C-alpha positions as a printed Julia matrix, in Angstrom:
193×3 Matrix{Float64}:
  -1.51  -10.6   -11.86
  -2.72   -7.71  -13.93
  -0.32   -5.55  -15.87
   1.79   -3.22  -13.79
  -0.02   -0.04  -12.79
   1.84    3.21  -13.36
   2.43    5.99  -10.87
   0.49    8.29  -13.22
  -2.6     6.05  -13.09
  -2.42    5.86   -9.29
  -2.08    9.67   -9.09
  -5.09   10.19  -11.39
  -7.18    7.78   -9.31
  -6.17    9.57   -6.09
  -7.0    12.97   -7.63
 -10.53   11.76   -8.43
 -11.17    9.94   -5.16
 -12.58   12.71   -2.98
 -12.63   11.72    0.7
 -10.96    8.39   -0.14
  -7.84   10.04   -1.59
  -5.48    9.57    1.33
  -6.85    6.1     2.02
  -6.12    4.99   -1.56
  -2.75    6.76   -1.7
  -1.72    5.14    1.6
  -2.64    1.67    0.3
  -0.67    2.19   -2.92
   2.5     3.39   -1.17
   2.55    0.97    1.78
   1.19   -2.26    0.29
  -0.93   -3.02    3.34
  -3.64   -5.64    2.99
  -7.12   -4.12    3.22
  -7.76   -5.74    6.6
  -4.47   -4.38    7.94
  -5.29   -0.85    6.8
  -8.86   -0.97    8.11
  -7.6    -1.88   11.62
  -4.79    0.72   11.58
  -4.75    3.08   14.57
  -2.76    6.25   15.14
  -0.45    4.33   17.5
   0.58    2.28   14.46
   2.02    5.36   12.75
   5.5     6.16   14.05
   5.82    9.79   12.97
   9.31   10.12   14.48
  10.83    7.25   12.49
   8.52    7.5     9.44
   7.09    3.99    9.75
   3.77    2.23    9.72
   3.75   -0.64   12.21
   1.57   -3.53   11.05
   0.42   -5.55   14.04
  -3.22   -6.47   13.53
  -5.92   -6.81   10.91
  -9.66   -7.05   10.59
 -10.62  -10.64    9.8
 -13.33  -11.82    7.41
 -15.75  -12.29   10.32
 -15.28   -8.62   11.3
 -13.16   -9.27   14.38
  -9.72   -7.74   14.82
  -6.77   -9.99   15.54
  -3.11  -10.49   14.81
  -1.81   -9.85   11.3
  -2.4   -12.63    8.74
   0.89  -14.41    9.46
   3.8   -14.03   11.87
   5.62  -12.32    8.99
   2.64   -9.97    8.71
   4.0    -8.15   11.79
   6.29   -5.67   10.12
   7.39   -2.05    9.76
   7.03   -0.26    6.46
   8.82    3.02    5.7
   6.61    5.95    4.71
   7.97    8.7     2.48
   8.03   12.25    3.86
   5.21   13.51    1.62
   2.82   10.76    2.69
   3.89   11.21    6.31
   3.07   14.94    6.08
  -0.38   14.14    4.66
  -0.98   11.71    7.53
   0.05   14.37   10.07
  -2.33   16.86    8.49
  -5.15   14.29    8.47
  -4.55   13.43   12.12
  -4.91   17.11   13.05
  -7.94   17.65   10.78
  -9.77   14.42   11.6
 -13.22   15.34   12.97
 -13.69   14.62   16.67
 -16.5    12.12   16.04
 -14.14   10.02   13.93
 -11.55    9.78   16.71
 -13.54    7.55   19.09
 -11.68    4.35   18.13
  -8.4     6.07   17.2
  -8.57    4.62   13.68
  -6.57    6.28   10.91
  -9.2     5.65    8.2
 -12.6     5.34    9.95
 -16.18    5.95    8.86
 -17.75    9.32    9.64
 -18.75    7.9    13.05
 -15.31    6.48   13.87
 -16.07    2.84   13.08
 -14.07    0.5    10.88
 -14.93    1.28    7.3
 -15.32   -1.04    4.37
 -14.28    1.63    1.86
 -12.23   -0.79   -0.15
 -13.9    -1.1    -3.5
 -16.7     1.43   -3.0
 -14.37    4.45   -2.92
 -11.84    2.97   -5.29
 -14.32    2.05   -8.01
 -15.97    5.48   -7.9
 -12.53    7.1    -8.18
 -11.58    4.9   -11.16
 -14.87    5.73  -12.89
 -14.39    9.47  -12.28
 -10.79    9.27  -13.51
 -11.85    7.42  -16.66
  -9.54    4.47  -16.0
 -10.29    0.77  -15.83
 -11.51   -0.31  -12.4
  -8.93   -1.92  -10.17
  -9.32   -3.75   -6.87
  -7.91   -2.83   -3.5
  -5.48   -5.72   -3.88
  -4.23   -4.09   -7.11
  -2.85   -1.28   -4.93
  -0.85   -3.89   -3.01
   0.53   -5.24   -6.29
   1.4    -1.67   -7.32
   3.54   -1.32   -4.18
   5.3    -4.61   -4.96
   6.01   -3.41   -8.49
   7.55   -0.19   -7.14
   9.8    -2.22   -4.84
  10.91   -4.47   -7.69
  11.16   -2.18  -10.71
  11.82    1.28   -9.35
  13.69    0.56   -6.13
  15.16   -2.77   -7.3
  14.87   -4.25   -3.83
  16.15   -7.75   -3.11
  13.68  -10.63   -2.95
  14.08  -10.89    0.82
  13.28   -7.2     1.31
  10.16   -7.48   -0.85
   9.08  -10.54    1.15
   9.51   -8.66    4.43
   7.76   -5.46    3.33
   4.84   -7.36    1.8
   4.44   -9.46    4.94
   4.74  -12.76    3.11
   5.46  -15.88    5.14
   8.45  -16.87    3.01
  10.42  -15.91   -0.06
   9.02  -18.79   -2.12
   5.54  -17.27   -1.81
   6.88  -13.91   -2.98
   8.54  -15.6    -5.95
   5.28  -17.37   -6.84
   3.41  -14.06   -6.7
   5.96  -11.77   -8.35
   8.6   -14.03   -9.89
   7.95  -12.85  -13.43
   8.25   -9.23  -12.3
  11.48  -10.03  -10.42
  12.92  -11.59  -13.55
  11.74   -8.66  -15.73
  13.22   -6.08  -13.34
  16.58   -7.86  -13.26
  16.63   -8.27  -17.03
  15.8    -4.58  -17.59
  18.5    -3.46  -15.14
  21.04   -5.76  -16.78
  20.22   -4.51  -20.28
  20.35   -0.87  -19.18
  23.78   -1.42  -17.63
  25.1    -3.18  -20.74
  23.75   -0.34  -22.91
  25.52    2.2   -20.72
  28.81    0.28  -21.09
  28.29    0.03  -24.88
  28.09    3.82  -25.09
  31.64    3.96  -23.79
């Protein structure tokens, strides 16, 4: 995995992403796989409870089916700011984009393959090193581990991994770093008296 992306870098990329801004921001703060986000419909956004419901994904052959694994069916909390932006987008979405009820469609309402096209342009405009769509997923995992200090099982569930051993293989070094940093910070606080 690449080095941990910072919130500042994500914000700068979003600021320079034009029409892809909400799409990129959503990916960074929900950790959805690209195929899950491409297939996302407005019924998958629970505005009342502040959740995105992951139930299906676009497959490599272009078809839409169940999420990648049984564990891929999950609910992910959305913060109030992102939820407000989604509400505003739903109201502002042009009528021609609403034909398939997709949250992030093309200008004609079809499933978009905006992944790297919009993201790479935004990175170039922002003057930062190009990242991949999957990097946004890793960013979300890093937020869960370092900033929120979530338990391994919670990270596994929110990422839609099939089991905790897979999560540990993917992010084990980050899990260990987050725990070490928390432990050191606590010991430093105690040392201050």
